[in-house]
C-alpha positions as CSV (number, residue, x, y, z in Angstrom):
1,M,0.0,0.0,0.0
2,Y,3.0,2.3,0.6
3,R,6.7,2.3,0.6
4,P,9.4,4.7,1.6
5,R,11.4,6.6,-0.9
6,R,14.3,8.8,0.2
7,G,13.0,8.9,3.7
8,R,9.5,10.2,2.8
9,W,6.2,8.4,2.6
10,V,4.7,9.1,-0.9
11,A,1.4,7.3,-0.7
12,C,-1.0,6.0,1.9
13,S,-4.4,4.3,2.1
14,L,-7.5,6.0,3.2
15,E,-7.6,3.8,6.2
16,I,-4.1,4.7,7.3
17,Q,-4.8,8.4,6.8
18,R,-7.9,8.1,8.9
19,F,-6.6,5.9,11.8
20,E,-2.9,6.0,11.8
21,R,-2.1,9.5,10.7
22,S,0.4,10.0,13.5
23,R,2.4,6.9,12.6
24,V,2.9,6.8,8.9
25,G,4.4,9.0,6.3
26,C,1.3,11.0,5.7
27,S,1.9,12.7,9.0
28,F,5.1,14.3,7.5
29,V,3.1,16.1,4.8
30,N,0.5,17.3,7.4
31,S,3.2,18.6,9.8
32,A,5.0,20.5,7.0
33,S,1.8,22.2,6.0
34,K,1.2,23.4,9.6
35,R,4.7,24.7,9.8
36,R,4.3,26.6,6.6
37,L,1.0,28.1,7.8
38,R,2.7,29.2,11.1
39,T,5.5,30.8,9.1
40,V,3.1,32.7,6.8
41,T,1.0,33.7,9.8
42,W,3.9,35.0,11.8
43,G,5.4,36.7,8.7
44,A,2.2,38.5,8.0
45,I,2.0,40.1,11.4
46,P,4.7,42.7,10.8
47,V,3.4,43.4,7.3
48,L,-0.1,44.1,8.7
49,V,1.4,46.2,11.5
50,L,3.4,48.2,8.9
51,A,0.4,48.6,6.7
52,A,-1.6,50.0,9.6
53,A,1.2,52.3,10.6
54,V,1.4,53.9,7.2
55,S,-2.3,54.3,6.7
56,L,-3.5,55.4,10.2
57,D,-3.1,59.0,11.3
58,H,-3.0,58.1,15.0
59,V,-2.6,55.1,17.3
60,P,-6.2,53.7,17.9
61,G,-7.5,54.6,21.3
62,T,-4.9,57.3,21.9
63,D,-3.9,60.8,20.9
64,I,-0.5,59.7,19.6
65,S,-0.1,61.0,16.1
66,L,1.2,58.9,13.2
67,T,1.2,61.7,10.6
68,V,4.3,62.6,8.6
69,P,5.8,66.0,8.4
70,Y,4.8,66.7,4.9
71,A,2.0,68.7,3.2
72,A,0.4,68.4,-0.2
73,E,-0.3,71.5,-2.3
74,G,-2.8,71.3,-5.2
75,P,-5.3,73.4,-7.2
76,G,-7.9,75.1,-5.0
77,P,-11.2,76.9,-5.6
78,T,-11.3,79.7,-8.2
79,V,-13.8,82.4,-7.4
80,D,-15.2,85.2,-9.6
81,T,-14.6,88.5,-7.8
82,L,-17.3,90.1,-10.0
83,G,-19.9,87.5,-9.0
84,E,-21.6,86.1,-5.9
85,V,-21.0,83.4,-3.4
86,E,-24.1,82.1,-1.6
87,G,-26.1,85.1,-2.8
88,V,-23.6,87.7,-1.6
89,Q,-21.3,89.8,-3.8
90,V,-17.7,88.7,-3.4
91,V,-16.6,92.4,-3.8
92,D,-19.5,94.6,-2.9
93,V,-19.2,98.2,-4.1
94,E,-21.9,100.6,-3.2
95,S,-22.6,104.3,-3.4
96,T,-24.0,105.2,0.0
97,E,-25.4,108.6,-1.2
98,G,-26.1,107.7,-4.8
99,K,-23.5,110.1,-6.1
100,T,-21.2,107.5,-7.7
101,E,-22.3,105.2,-10.5
102,V,-21.5,101.6,-9.8
103,E,-21.4,99.3,-12.8
104,Q,-22.4,95.7,-13.2
105,P,-19.6,94.5,-15.5
106,K,-19.8,91.4,-17.7
107,G,-17.1,88.7,-18.0
108,Q,-15.3,87.1,-15.1
109,L,-12.3,88.1,-13.0
110,N,-11.5,85.0,-11.1
111,M,-9.1,84.8,-8.1
112,T,-7.3,81.5,-7.8
113,T,-6.2,79.6,-4.7
114,V,-4.0,76.6,-3.6
115,S,-5.5,73.8,-1.5
116,V,-3.2,72.5,1.3
117,R,-3.5,69.2,2.9
118,T,-1.7,68.4,6.2
119,N,-1.9,65.8,9.0
120,M,-1.6,63.0,6.4
121,S,-0.4,59.4,7.0
122,L,2.5,58.1,5.0
123,A,0.2,56.1,2.8
124,Q,-1.8,59.3,2.0
125,V,1.3,61.2,1.1
126,I,2.5,58.4,-1.2
127,A,-0.9,58.2,-2.8
128,R,-1.1,61.9,-3.6
129,W,2.5,61.9,-4.9
130,A,1.7,58.9,-7.2
131,S,-1.8,59.7,-8.4
132,T,-2.1,63.5,-8.5
133,D,-0.1,66.5,-9.6
134,D,0.1,67.8,-6.0
135,T,3.4,69.2,-4.8
136,I,4.7,67.5,-1.6
137,V,6.5,69.9,0.6
138,P,7.9,69.9,4.2
139,V,5.1,71.0,6.5
140,E,7.4,73.7,7.9
141,Q,6.8,75.6,4.6
142,I,3.1,75.8,5.5
143,I,3.2,75.9,9.3
144,P,6.5,77.3,10.7
145,Q,7.8,75.2,13.6
146,D,7.6,78.1,16.0
147,M,3.9,78.7,15.3
148,T,0.8,76.8,16.0
149,Q,-2.0,76.1,13.5
150,E,-4.1,78.8,15.2
151,E,-1.3,81.3,15.0
152,V,-0.8,80.6,11.3
153,T,-4.5,81.0,10.7
154,E,-4.5,84.3,12.6
155,A,-1.5,85.5,10.6
156,N,-3.2,84.5,7.3
157,E,-6.3,86.4,8.3
158,A,-4.2,89.5,9.1
159,Q,-2.5,89.2,5.7
160,F,-5.9,88.9,4.1
161,T,-7.2,92.1,5.8
162,Q,-4.0,94.0,4.8
163,S,-4.5,92.7,1.2
164,E,-8.1,93.9,1.1
165,S,-7.0,97.3,2.4
166,A,-4.1,97.6,-0.2
167,A,-6.6,96.5,-2.9
168,T,-8.9,99.4,-2.1
169,V,-6.1,101.9,-1.9
170,A,-4.6,100.7,-5.2
171,A,-8.0,100.8,-6.9
172,M,-8.8,104.3,-5.6
173,D,-5.4,105.6,-6.6
174,Y,-5.8,104.2,-10.1
175,L,-9.2,105.9,-10.3
176,G,-7.9,109.1,-8.7
177,K,-10.1,108.9,-5.6
178,P,-8.9,109.7,-2.0
179,V,-8.9,107.2,0.9
180,E,-8.6,107.2,4.7
181,I,-7.4,104.7,7.3
182,V,-10.0,102.7,9.3
183,V,-9.1,100.7,12.4
184,A,-10.3,97.2,11.5
185,K,-9.4,95.5,14.7
186,V,-7.5,96.2,18.0
187,M,-5.6,93.2,19.2
188,D,-6.1,91.9,22.7
189,D,-3.6,93.5,25.2
190,A,-2.2,95.7,22.5
191,A,-0.6,99.1,23.1
192,A,-3.6,100.7,21.3
193,A,-6.2,98.9,23.5
194,G,-8.2,101.5,25.4
195,A,-7.1,104.3,23.1
196,L,-8.4,103.1,19.7
197,E,-11.5,101.1,18.8
198,A,-12.6,99.2,15.7
199,G,-14.3,101.7,13.4
200,D,-12.1,104.6,14.3
201,I,-10.6,106.7,11.5
202,L,-6.9,107.2,12.0
203,T,-5.9,110.7,10.8
204,S,-2.4,111.3,12.1
205,V,0.7,109.9,13.8
206,D,2.7,112.3,15.9
207,G,1.1,115.2,14.1
208,Q,1.8,113.9,10.6
209,A,-1.3,113.4,8.5
210,V,-1.8,109.8,7.2
211,S,-4.4,108.5,4.8
212,K,-3.0,105.1,3.9
213,P,-2.1,102.2,6.2
214,E,1.5,102.0,4.8
215,E,2.1,105.6,5.8
216,A,1.1,104.9,9.4
217,Q,3.1,101.7,9.5
218,K,6.3,103.5,8.4
219,L,5.9,106.1,11.1
220,I,5.3,103.5,13.8
221,Q,8.2,101.3,12.6
222,A,10.6,104.2,12.9
223,K,10.1,104.1,16.6
224,A,11.3,101.7,19.3
225,P,9.3,99.7,21.9
226,G,8.5,101.9,24.9
227,D,8.4,105.1,22.8
228,E,5.3,107.2,23.1
229,V,3.3,108.1,20.0
230,K,0.4,110.7,19.6
231,L,-2.4,109.4,17.5
232,G,-5.1,111.5,15.9
233,F,-8.4,109.9,15.1
234,K,-12.2,110.3,14.5
235,R,-14.8,108.3,16.3
236,A,-18.5,107.9,15.7
237,A,-20.8,109.2,18.4
238,D,-22.9,106.0,18.4
239,E,-20.8,103.5,20.4
240,S,-23.4,100.7,19.8
241,A,-23.0,100.7,16.0
242,Q,-21.1,98.0,14.1
243,P,-17.4,98.8,13.1
244,D,-18.3,99.4,9.4
245,D,-21.2,101.7,10.3
246,K,-19.0,103.5,12.9
247,A,-16.4,104.1,10.3
248,D,-19.0,105.7,8.0
249,A,-20.4,107.8,10.8
250,A,-16.9,108.9,11.9
251,K,-16.2,110.7,8.7
252,D,-17.8,113.9,9.9
253,A,-16.8,113.5,13.6
254,K,-14.5,115.8,15.5
255,E,-10.9,114.7,15.6
256,Q,-9.6,113.4,18.9
257,T,-6.1,112.5,20.1
258,A,-4.6,109.9,22.4
259,T,-1.0,109.2,23.5
260,V,0.1,105.5,23.5
261,T,3.2,103.8,24.7
262,L,4.3,101.3,22.0
263,G,4.8,97.6,22.8
264,E,7.1,95.0,21.4
265,N,6.6,93.0,18.3
266,P,6.5,89.3,19.5
267,N,8.4,88.2,16.3
268,D,11.1,90.9,16.7
269,K,11.4,92.5,20.2
270,K,13.5,95.3,18.7
271,K,10.5,96.5,16.7
272,A,7.6,98.7,18.0
273,L,4.1,97.4,17.8
274,L,0.8,99.5,18.0
275,G,-1.3,96.3,17.8
276,I,-4.0,97.2,15.3
277,L,-5.2,95.9,11.9
278,M,-5.8,98.7,9.5
279,S,-8.0,98.8,6.4
280,S,-9.0,101.6,4.0
281,Q,-12.2,103.2,2.8
282,P,-12.8,105.9,0.2
283,V,-13.4,109.4,1.4
284,T,-16.3,109.7,-1.0
285,D,-19.6,108.0,-0.7
286,V,-18.1,104.8,-2.2
287,E,-18.2,101.8,0.2
288,V,-16.2,98.6,-0.6
289,T,-16.8,95.4,1.3
290,Y,-15.0,92.1,0.7
291,N,-17.2,89.1,1.6
292,L,-15.0,86.1,0.9
293,Q,-14.6,83.8,3.9
294,D,-12.2,80.9,4.8
295,I,-9.5,82.1,2.5
296,G,-6.3,83.6,3.9
297,G,-3.1,85.2,2.7
298,P,-2.4,88.1,0.4
299,S,-2.4,86.6,-3.1
300,A,-5.9,87.7,-4.0
301,G,-5.0,91.4,-3.7
302,M,-4.6,92.2,-7.4
303,M,-7.8,90.5,-8.4
304,F,-9.8,92.3,-5.6
305,S,-8.4,95.6,-6.8
306,L,-9.3,94.9,-10.4
307,A,-12.9,94.1,-9.4
308,V,-13.2,97.4,-7.6
309,I,-11.8,99.3,-10.6
310,D,-14.1,97.4,-13.0
311,K,-17.2,98.2,-10.9
312,L,-16.3,101.9,-10.7
313,S,-15.3,102.3,-14.4
314,P,-17.5,102.5,-17.5
315,G,-17.5,99.4,-19.7
316,D,-16.0,96.0,-19.0
317,L,-12.3,95.6,-18.2
318,T,-12.5,92.0,-19.3
319,G,-14.3,92.8,-22.6
320,G,-16.7,90.1,-21.5
321,H,-14.0,87.4,-21.4
322,F,-13.1,84.9,-18.7
323,V,-10.0,86.3,-17.0
324,A,-8.2,84.7,-14.0
325,G,-5.1,85.7,-12.1
326,T,-3.2,86.0,-8.9
327,G,-0.7,88.3,-7.2
328,T,-0.2,90.5,-4.2
329,I,-1.0,94.2,-4.4
330,A,0.8,97.1,-2.8
331,E,-0.9,100.4,-2.0
332,D,1.0,102.0,-4.9
333,G,-0.4,99.4,-7.4
334,T,2.7,97.1,-7.6
335,V,1.9,93.5,-8.2
336,G,4.0,91.0,-6.2
337,P,4.9,87.3,-6.6
338,I,3.0,84.5,-4.9
339,G,3.4,80.7,-4.1
340,G,1.9,77.7,-5.8
341,I,1.3,79.4,-9.1
342,V,1.4,76.1,-11.1
343,H,-1.6,74.9,-9.2
344,K,-3.4,78.2,-9.7
345,V,-2.7,78.2,-13.4
346,R,-4.1,74.6,-13.6
347,A,-7.2,75.5,-11.7
348,A,-7.8,78.5,-14.0
349,R,-7.2,76.4,-17.1
350,D,-9.5,73.6,-15.9
351,A,-12.2,76.2,-15.1
352,G,-12.1,77.6,-18.7
353,A,-10.2,80.8,-18.3
354,E,-9.0,82.5,-21.5
355,L,-6.5,84.9,-20.0
356,F,-4.4,84.5,-16.9
357,L,-2.7,87.5,-15.2
358,A,0.6,86.4,-13.6
359,P,3.2,88.4,-11.7
360,S,6.3,88.7,-13.9
361,S,8.6,87.1,-11.4
362,N,6.3,84.0,-11.4
363,C,6.4,83.6,-15.2
364,A,8.9,80.9,-15.5
365,E,7.1,78.6,-13.0
366,A,3.7,79.5,-14.5
367,M,4.9,78.3,-17.9
368,S,6.5,75.1,-16.6
369,R,3.2,73.1,-17.0
370,D,0.7,72.6,-19.7
371,T,-1.4,75.8,-20.0
372,G,-3.5,74.7,-22.9
373,D,-5.0,77.5,-25.0
374,M,-5.0,79.9,-22.1
375,V,-2.8,83.0,-22.6
376,I,-0.5,83.8,-19.6
377,A,0.1,87.6,-19.3
378,S,3.1,89.0,-17.5
379,V,2.2,91.9,-15.2
380,D,4.1,94.2,-12.7
381,T,1.5,96.7,-11.8
382,I,-2.3,97.1,-11.7
383,A,-2.0,99.3,-14.8
384,D,-0.2,96.4,-16.6
385,S,-3.2,94.1,-15.7
386,V,-5.7,96.6,-17.1
387,A,-3.6,97.0,-20.3
388,A,-3.3,93.2,-20.8
389,M,-7.1,92.7,-20.6
390,D,-7.7,95.6,-22.9
391,A,-5.2,94.2,-25.5
392,F,-6.7,90.7,-25.2
393,A,-10.3,92.0,-25.6
394,H,-9.4,94.0,-28.7
395,G,-7.1,91.6,-30.4
396,G,-3.9,93.6,-29.6
397,E,-0.6,92.3,-28.5
398,V,-0.4,91.0,-25.0
399,K,2.9,91.0,-23.1
400,T,3.0,87.2,-22.3
401,C,5.1,85.1,-20.0
402,Q,8.0,83.2,-21.6
403,P,9.1,79.7,-20.6
């Protein structure tokens, strides 16, 4: 029924398998199978543990993080600054006394953004690197090591407020309309707390008249912590009004003064800090409000400014075309570079933009990816942007970015 060959049993009867499995050669085959199963089982354990470690973002049942120190940047939302979001104008321009004509321009002026993903597991980072066009960067580029997420968010909000203010000033300057400084926010425990309030109009610093936030900043930055500074301001009589309403009411108020001892800038203790966020408003009956939420940073400044100009100018800056763009804006109308432009260009291209306005110093990077049929214009100032749109709309020569 069976015979040995080279020390192994190669065949056995059903009866022997059933009743004498432990005695005959069939037991050798069964024992080897068990050993292989145990080997596979024990070998699979570290593989499963590793798989869990790279896919989970924390140890189950604990607060121990398993995320990796990298972030993914990709195309973000693109928003028409001439349009609405949830029924509210993104850039709302009104004539409070009906003295200024506000246009309803055609076409699109889309600001572009970059989406940022953090707190990812190793598996998520690898998946985004392998399956998307996202850029994987050290998380320190997004959240500095010496700042918390909340501090970064607060800093982005401050930059966004400053960007809105600069956008208004640049637009009014382009249109030849005067502006004034509005206190947007007084920081907690700031040097200005108790002296200034949100909604005040700042008129002078140490006797020097100021009408733009940058002018006030330069005068404050020329001082040292502990120095005293005399501030001139106007305040609405109605203390219960909202800051925006107070700023309007303060236009005709009597000027007041207050002396403040400057504090230290927490990021550089050698620099003086007043501790307020400043915005701007037109001196005329024009009121500009920016209503975009949950977006931080300064890169929408140029597009905000163009939207204001378009709404206060006859005709359409875009010529009815779909224009997108990005770039910081200074109060003098200078357009500055931004980060993540390859993702912003892609977002605009995918959305159907015909013309993209790019800061000249970002041109090489902007042209490093496929832009399709979209024209990429190189701009340095707000006037350059207006000229590029005019040329594009009328079939003229557009100063374009070169690879």
